[in-house]
DOTI-512685 format. One record per residue (C-alpha): residue in one letter; residue number from 1; x, y, z. Coordinates in steps of 0.05 Angstrom, whole numbers, plus 5000, padded with zeros to 4 digits. Example, Ala and Ser with C-alpha at 12.3 -4.5 7.8 and 13.67 -1.06 7.14 Angstrom:
BEGIN
R  aa    i     u     v     w
R   a    1  5246  4910  5156
R   s    2  5273  4979  5143
***
This chain:
BEGIN
R  aa    i     u     v     w
R   m    1  5146  6803  4652
R   s    2  5212  6774  4669
R   a    3  5212  6702  4682
R   r    4  5248  6663  4735
R   p    5  5242  6590  4719
R   y    6  5245  6545  4779
R   q    7  5254  6472  4790
R   w    8  5213  6445  4847
R   r    9  5232  6389  4894
R   v   10  5172  6362  4933
R   a   11  5175  6330  5001
R   d   12  5115  6300  5037
R   s   13  5054  6343  5021
R   n   14  5090  6411  5021
R   c   15  5116  6448  4961
R   t   16  5187  6477  4965
R   y   17  5234  6502  4912
R   d   18  5306  6518  4895
R   q   19  5326  6572  4847
R   r   20  5370  6541  4793
R   s   21  5374  6592  4737
R   r   22  5341  6655  4708
R   r   23  5313  6663  4638
R   t   24  5254  6692  4602
R   c   25  5195  6646  4607
R   a   26  5141  6680  4565
R   n   27  5097  6699  4624
R   r   28  5096  6627  4649
R   c   29  5117  6604  4718
R   p   30  5125  6536  4750
R   v   31  5071  6503  4791
R   s   32  5089  6447  4839
R   c   33  5048  6402  4886
R   t   34  5038  6330  4907
R   s   35  4989  6275  4887
R   t   36  4975  6206  4914
R   s   37  4990  6170  4849
R   a   38  5034  6173  4788
R   s   39  4987  6214  4744
R   a   40  4992  6263  4687
R   i   41  4981  6335  4709
R   t   42  4957  6386  4657
R   p   43  4935  6458  4667
R   a   44  4863  6460  4643
R   g   45  4841  6502  4584
R   d   46  4904  6501  4544
R   s   47  4918  6438  4503
R   a   48  4986  6465  4483
R   l   49  5011  6467  4554
R   p   50  5060  6413  4574
R   t   51  5041  6358  4622
R   a   52  5078  6328  4679
R   t   53  5078  6258  4708
R   t   54  5080  6245  4782
R   t   55  5141  6212  4812
R   a   56  5140  6148  4853
R   a   57  5127  6192  4914
R   g   58  5068  6227  4880
R   a   59  5104  6294  4868
R   y   60  5096  6334  4804
R   a   61  5119  6401  4774
R   v   62  5087  6436  4714
R   q   63  5128  6493  4685
R   d   64  5111  6551  4638
R   v   65  5041  6562  4667
R   p   66  5005  6627  4645
R   i   67  5000  6681  4698
R   g   68  4930  6688  4726
R   v   69  4877  6639  4750
R   g   70  4869  6571  4719
R   t   71  4854  6499  4733
R   v   72  4894  6434  4739
R   r   73  4866  6368  4712
R   v   74  4890  6298  4732
R   s   75  4885  6240  4684
R   a   76  4913  6169  4672
R   v   77  4902  6149  4745
R   p   78  4907  6074  4764
R   s   79  4847  6030  4750
R   n   80  4828  6027  4823
R   c   81  4827  6104  4829
R   s   82  4778  6157  4807
R   a   83  4802  6221  4773
R   p   84  4787  6282  4818
R   s   85  4751  6344  4795
R   l   86  4791  6404  4769
R   s   87  4834  6442  4819
R   t   88  4846  6518  4815
R   y   89  4913  6553  4815
R   t   90  4930  6628  4819
R   l   91  4995  6659  4793
R   a   92  4996  6734  4809
R   s   93  5061  6751  4775
R   i   94  5124  6728  4742
R   n   95  5164  6685  4789
R   a   96  5100  6668  4827
R   v   97  5091  6597  4850
R   d   98  5026  6565  4871
R   t   99  5020  6499  4908
R   v  100  4963  6455  4887
R   n  101  4957  6389  4925
R   i  102  4908  6341  4895
R   a  103  4874  6283  4931
R   v  104  4857  6223  4888
R   t  105  4806  6173  4914
R   c  106  4830  6101  4906
R   a  107  4800  6035  4927
R   p  108  4849  5994  4969
R   v  109  4887  5938  4932
R   t  110  4870  5870  4961
R   g  111  4882  5797  4944
R   n  112  4881  5728  4977
R   v  113  4933  5686  5012
R   a  114  4927  5610  5022
R   g  115  4971  5551  5039
R   i  116  4984  5495  5089
R   v  117  5017  5490  5157
R   t  118  5054  5424  5166
R   s  119  5097  5393  5220
R   s  120  5170  5378  5210
R   r  121  5152  5306  5230
R   g  122  5102  5303  5173
R   g  123  5028  5316  5165
R   g  124  4985  5379  5169
R   l  125  4972  5417  5234
R   a  126  4898  5430  5249
R   g  127  4871  5489  5290
R   v  128  4932  5534  5280
R   t  129  4919  5609  5275
R   i  130  4944  5649  5215
R   t  131  4944  5725  5221
R   a  132  4955  5774  5164
R   h  133  4984  5839  5192
R   s  134  4976  5889  5135
R   d  135  5022  5949  5128
R   s  136  4961  5993  5133
R   g  137  4949  5969  5204
R   a  138  4890  5922  5191
R   n  139  4893  5850  5216
R   m  140  4857  5789  5189
R   t  141  4859  5719  5219
R   t  142  4837  5648  5203
R   v  143  4848  5577  5230
R   t  144  4875  5517  5193
R   d  145  4827  5460  5177
R   s  146  4833  5387  5197
R   i  147  4892  5375  5148
R   g  148  4928  5441  5159
R   h  149  4900  5483  5101
R   y  150  4882  5557  5108
R   r  151  4857  5614  5065
R   i  152  4848  5689  5078
R   v  153  4807  5729  5027
R   g  154  4814  5804  5016
R   v  155  4879  5819  5051
R   p  156  4909  5888  5039
R   f  157  4964  5896  4987
R   s  158  5023  5879  5031
R   g  159  5040  5858  5101
R   t  160  5065  5801  5144
R   l  161  5036  5731  5156
R   a  162  5047  5701  5224
R   v  163  5032  5631  5254
R   s  164  5008  5622  5325
R   g  165  4967  5575  5368
R   l  166  5012  5515  5355
R   p  167  5015  5454  5401
R   n  168  5064  5465  5457
R   w  169  5114  5416  5428
R   c  170  5119  5457  5363
R   t  171  5159  5520  5349
R   a  172  5127  5573  5304
R   p  173  5162  5588  5237
R   a  174  5186  5659  5223
R   p  175  5135  5710  5197
R   f  176  5130  5717  5122
R   r  177  5126  5782  5082
R   y  178  5071  5778  5031
R   s  179  5050  5822  4973
R   v  180  4986  5805  4936
R   g  181  4973  5822  4863
R   g  182  4903  5849  4870
R   d  183  4843  5831  4828
R   g  184  4827  5770  4870
R   i  185  4894  5736  4856
R   t  186  4914  5684  4909
R   d  187  4986  5679  4932
R   s  188  5009  5612  4961
R   v  189  5047  5615  5027
R   n  190  5064  5550  5063
R   f  191  5093  5542  5133
R   v  192  5131  5485  5166
R   a  193  5131  5485  5242
R   t  194  5188  5450  5278
R   c  195  5155  5398  5322
R   s  196  5181  5345  5370
R   t  197  5118  5305  5385
R   p  198  5115  5280  5458
R   t  199  5122  5205  5461
R   g  200  5115  5146  5507
R   n  201  5127  5071  5506
R   v  202  5085  5011  5486
R   s  203  5102  4943  5516
R   g  204  5073  4874  5510
R   v  205  5083  4800  5497
R   l  206  5076  4765  5430
R   t  207  5044  4696  5435
R   s  208  5021  4645  5384
R   s  209  4949  4622  5376
R   q  210  4978  4551  5383
R   g  211  5005  4568  5452
R   g  212  5072  4593  5476
R   t  213  5110  4657  5460
R   l  214  5144  4678  5396
R   a  215  5217  4700  5403
R   g  216  5259  4739  5354
R   q  217  5200  4770  5317
R   i  218  5196  4843  5294
R   v  219  5137  4885  5320
R   y  220  5128  4957  5298
R   f  221  5087  5021  5303
R   q  222  5082  5061  5239
R   i  223  5052  5127  5215
R   p  224  5074  5170  5155
R   h  225  5148  5189  5163
R   l  226  5156  5149  5227
R   r  227  5168  5075  5242
R   v  228  5185  5049  5312
R   t  229  5208  4976  5315
R   a  230  5228  4925  5368
R   k  231  5248  4851  5369
R   t  232  5214  4803  5417
R   s  233  5258  4771  5470
R   s  234  5265  4697  5485
R   t  235  5201  4703  5526
R   g  236  5164  4741  5471
R   a  237  5167  4808  5507
R   f  238  5177  4874  5470
R   v  239  5180  4949  5484
R   l  240  5169  5002  5431
R   i  241  5204  5065  5453
R   g  242  5186  5134  5426
R   v  243  5115  5123  5403
R   p  244  5074  5187  5393
R   i  245  5022  5198  5448
R   g  246  4949  5179  5438
R   s  247  4926  5116  5404
R   g  248  4948  5070  5348
R   f  249  4965  4998  5329
R   v  250  5023  4951  5344
R   n  251  5036  4907  5284
R   i  252  5074  4843  5268
R   d  253  5097  4822  5200
R   g  254  5066  4757  5174
R   r  255  5124  4710  5168
R   y  256  5146  4638  5172
R   v  257  5163  4617  5243
R   g  258  5202  4552  5244
R   s  259  5163  4507  5197
R   g  260  5096  4542  5209
R   y  261  5065  4607  5185
R   c  262  5041  4667  5225
R   a  263  4995  4720  5195
R   y  264  5000  4795  5192
R   d  265  4968  4812  5259
R   s  266  4960  4876  5299
R   t  267  4930  4900  5364
R   a  268  4905  4970  5384
R   f  269  4929  5013  5441
R   s  270  4902  5079  5469
R   g  271  4913  5128  5525
R   l  272  4988  5135  5515
R   s  273  5013  5198  5551
R   a  274  5079  5235  5547
R   n  275  5134  5193  5579
R   g  276  5081  5140  5598
R   t  277  5074  5066  5581
R   v  278  5014  5026  5558
R   t  279  5008  4951  5547
R   a  280  4989  4919  5481
R   n  281  4996  4843  5479
R   i  282  4990  4808  5412
R   v  283  4963  4738  5399
R   n  284  4991  4720  5331
R   q  285  4947  4674  5289
R   c  286  4996  4619  5269
R   t  287  4989  4552  5233
R   g  288  5028  4487  5244
R   i  289  5052  4432  5199
R   l  290  5005  4385  5162
R   d  291  5031  4313  5160
R   v  292  4996  4271  5107
R   s  293  5004  4195  5100
R   l  294  4973  4151  5047
R   p  295  4964  4080  5076
R   s  296  4950  4027  5024
R   s  297  4896  3975  5034
R   t  298  4948  3922  5016
R   g  299  4994  3944  5072
R   g  300  5047  3997  5076
R   f  301  5040  4065  5043
R   v  302  5029  4090  4973
R   q  303  5095  4114  4945
R   n  304  5075  4148  4880
R   g  305  5024  4200  4862
R   l  306  5009  4275  4868
R   l  307  4984  4309  4931
R   v  308  4946  4375  4930
R   v  309  4930  4414  4994
R   t  310  4877  4468  4985
R   p  311  4869  4515  5046
R   t  312  4800  4543  5062
R   c  313  4807  4618  5051
R   p  314  4760  4670  5081
R   p  315  4734  4724  5033
R   s  316  4783  4775  5062
R   m  317  4844  4734  5042
R   n  318  4875  4731  4973
R   g  319  4923  4680  4945
R   c  320  4920  4624  4996
R   g  321  4892  4572  4948
R   a  322  4923  4509  4921
R   d  323  4967  4546  4872
R   s  324  5004  4578  4930
R   i  325  5019  4509  4958
R   g  326  5035  4472  4895
R   l  327  5033  4398  4877
R   r  328  5077  4354  4920
R   t  329  5103  4287  4895
R   v  330  5088  4230  4942
R   g  331  5145  4182  4951
R   g  332  5204  4160  4992
R   g  333  5170  4158  5059
R   a  334  5107  4144  5098
R   v  335  5091  4218  5113
R   v  336  5089  4279  5069
R   s  337  5098  4344  5110
R   v  338  5064  4406  5083
R   q  339  5089  4471  5115
R   w  340  5070  4545  5116
R   l  341  4996  4538  5104
R   q  342  4961  4603  5118
R   t  343  4894  4580  5147
R   d  344  4869  4531  5199
R   s  345  4832  4483  5153
R   g  346  4825  4457  5082
R   s  347  4823  4394  5041
R   i  348  4871  4343  5012
R   t  349  4865  4310  4944
R   v  350  4908  4255  4915
R   s  351  4915  4238  4841
R   q  352  4959  4204  4790
R   l  353  4967  4141  4831
R   d  354  4997  4077  4805
R   a  355  4953  4028  4768
R   g  356  4913  3986  4815
R   c  357  4903  4044  4865
R   q  358  4837  4081  4867
R   t  359  4834  4157  4872
R   p  360  4802  4174  4940
R   a  361  4751  4228  4953
R   p  362  4779  4295  4981
R   t  363  4798  4289  5054
R   p  364  4785  4350  5100
R   y  365  4834  4373  5153
R   s  366  4830  4426  5209
R   g  367  4864  4448  5273
R   l  368  4928  4479  5244
R   a  369  4916  4544  5282
R   t  370  4917  4509  5350
R   h  371  4966  4452  5338
R   a  372  5039  4452  5318
R   t  373  5027  4389  5278
R   v  374  4964  4359  5249
R   s  375  4969  4288  5222
R   v  376  4919  4264  5170
R   q  377  4914  4195  5138
R   v  378  4884  4188  5068
R   p  379  4870  4114  5059
R   i  380  4883  4089  4988
R   t  381  4850  4026  4962
R   c  382  4901  3988  4920
R   t  383  4907  3918  4891
R   g  384  4967  3873  4902
R   v  385  5004  3828  4854
R   l  386  4966  3767  4828
R   d  387  5015  3709  4825
R   l  388  4990  3650  4785
R   v  389  5033  3588  4794
R   f  390  5024  3531  4743
R   s  391  5048  3459  4752
R   n  392  5027  3389  4736
R   g  393  5037  3368  4808
R   v  394  5109  3349  4795
R   v  395  5143  3404  4755
R   d  396  5129  3478  4739
R   l  397  5097  3489  4672
R   s  398  5119  3543  4625
R   g  399  5080  3565  4564
R   v  400  5011  3564  4597
R   v  401  4968  3619  4567
R   v  402  4916  3650  4614
R   l  403  4861  3701  4609
R   v  404  4850  3740  4674
R   s  405  4782  3774  4679
R   p  406  4775  3823  4738
R   d  407  4706  3829  4770
R   g  408  4669  3895  4761
R   g  409  4679  3901  4687
R   g  410  4753  3914  4685
R   a  411  4792  3897  4622
R   a  412  4814  3824  4616
R   v  413  4889  3810  4613
R   t  414  4924  3755  4574
R   d  415  4993  3729  4595
R   t  416  5038  3667  4590
R   s  417  5074  3631  4646
R   n  418  5149  3637  4648
R   s  419  5201  3583  4657
R   l  420  5185  3580  4731
R   g  421  5111  3570  4717
R   d  422  5093  3640  4742
R   v  423  5045  3693  4715
R   q  424  5050  3756  4757
R   l  425  4999  3811  4744
R   s  426  4997  3879  4780
R   g  427  4951  3938  4773
R   l  428  4888  3898  4768
R   p  429  4828  3943  4781
R   s  430  4789  3901  4831
R   d  431  4796  3855  4890
R   s  432  4772  3792  4854
R   g  433  4763  3758  4787
R   v  434  4771  3693  4749
R   v  435  4829  3659  4712
R   t  436  4815  3620  4648
R   v  437  4869  3575  4619
R   i  438  4865  3581  4543
R   a  439  4928  3543  4522
R   v  440  4973  3490  4555
R   p  441  5037  3452  4537
R   a  442  5029  3389  4495
R   n  443  5037  3343  4556
R   c  444  4980  3376  4595
R   q  445  4905  3373  4592
R   l  446  4866  3438  4581
R   p  447  4821  3448  4641
R   t  448  4748  3459  4628
R   g  449  4732  3504  4687
R   n  450  4755  3573  4711
R   f  451  4797  3589  4772
R   p  452  4770  3646  4816
R   y  453  4813  3690  4860
R   t  454  4797  3742  4914
R   g  455  4835  3785  4965
R   l  456  4878  3829  4920
R   t  457  4861  3894  4957
R   t  458  4885  3866  5023
R   s  459  4946  3827  5000
R   a  460  5010  3855  4972
R   f  461  5023  3788  4939
R   l  462  4965  3739  4925
R   d  463  4988  3668  4906
R   v  464  4939  3627  4865
R   p  465  4968  3557  4850
R   i  466  4936  3520  4791
R   t  467  4951  3447  4778
R   l  468  4940  3419  4708
R   a  469  4930  3346  4693
R   a  470  4989  3316  4657
R   t  471  4984  3269  4598
R   d  472  5057  3248  4605
R   a  473  5091  3264  4671
R   p  474  5167  3269  4660
R   g  475  5184  3252  4732
R   l  476  5224  3316  4743
R   p  477  5227  3349  4812
R   g  478  5176  3405  4821
R   r  479  5179  3474  4857
R   a  480  5145  3485  4923
R   h  481  5101  3547  4929
***
């Protein structure tokens, strides 16, 4: 049997061949056919026969096959395919060629695709349709959820993902070629749609809770990736241009306005349509200036001490307590102005007053939200200067030693008259008391009684003249008091 070896080139499902050379082939001839997968092809019944492996197109060629009738076995098929049963070939003579096409049953390769559809202006797009057009012709669709996410399970091996059903102010992104890995693997494919959200305008007037308008203030509308601002005019008017349609809030920054304070306020708007205008007026909750004066019971005003203003804070506020205001030194003037308080009401406490002044109970205040200025007086009970004037009726007496005992249990004070006959005591704790003379000059008689005084809390300077009997009057001129 002469042999004519052939090399076969396979196209589609048909077997064709080209004669390349002639040589003895030991009664074996080539067999050529196609398969659906890259599999090893072996003529059955002869373990010594060579095998062939299918090409990427599924073609194979087994050479040196015995003449006669035999079978072809397929093995090493992909995991999603089943090996077919044996196929029969017939080679009647040398140079004969038989075509054996083998169909392998394979499950389709599928996987999952998932991702998010977002707007170029930020945020996910809900209710958008995602369609997987597989190369096999099958289509699968889903719709994005409320934040733009989607997932399609079991899509065929490869195909195209397309986005549709977008709002009419958005342009769909280009389709995307996908290729899933099989075995339930999920590929991530995200889309960004180019959107120009329709907008309108929001106008209004910014006024203060104290009355009047607020000029030169910044109002704004804000969502993620977008902030629209405007400044109020001299009449408090503003227009926010380019606000996305629908509903939202117009806000104002809490800030110091003049010497007062205005809170972070906002007002809602709704029904804004494309190219339309809605009105959203804002009444800003503002506070005025707290003027505190400390009148003294002796007249005038207390000049030294520490003043603490503690605003009343609702539970929703943080950090508006006394620490945010600080301690303010009293002094230099009749009024202490406290600015930039954040609430309408609170209390005033005074401490560290001069000796002779009593610490008052806390004094409440209110009305800052409706008045530009609120004036509050905190009366302080103080004692004046006790001026004891000693003489013998003719001349001033120096060297007189006295013991001053305030009423109410205050500590007694000892002092000596100066060359002018004066003993001046300040900071005494009560309005009244008694003076006891405990030593006198040699030419004076020591009095046996006490000298009471009263009126220190209503007098800045309380004169108490005391005349001592002389044992030897020198005849010198005295000092009038």
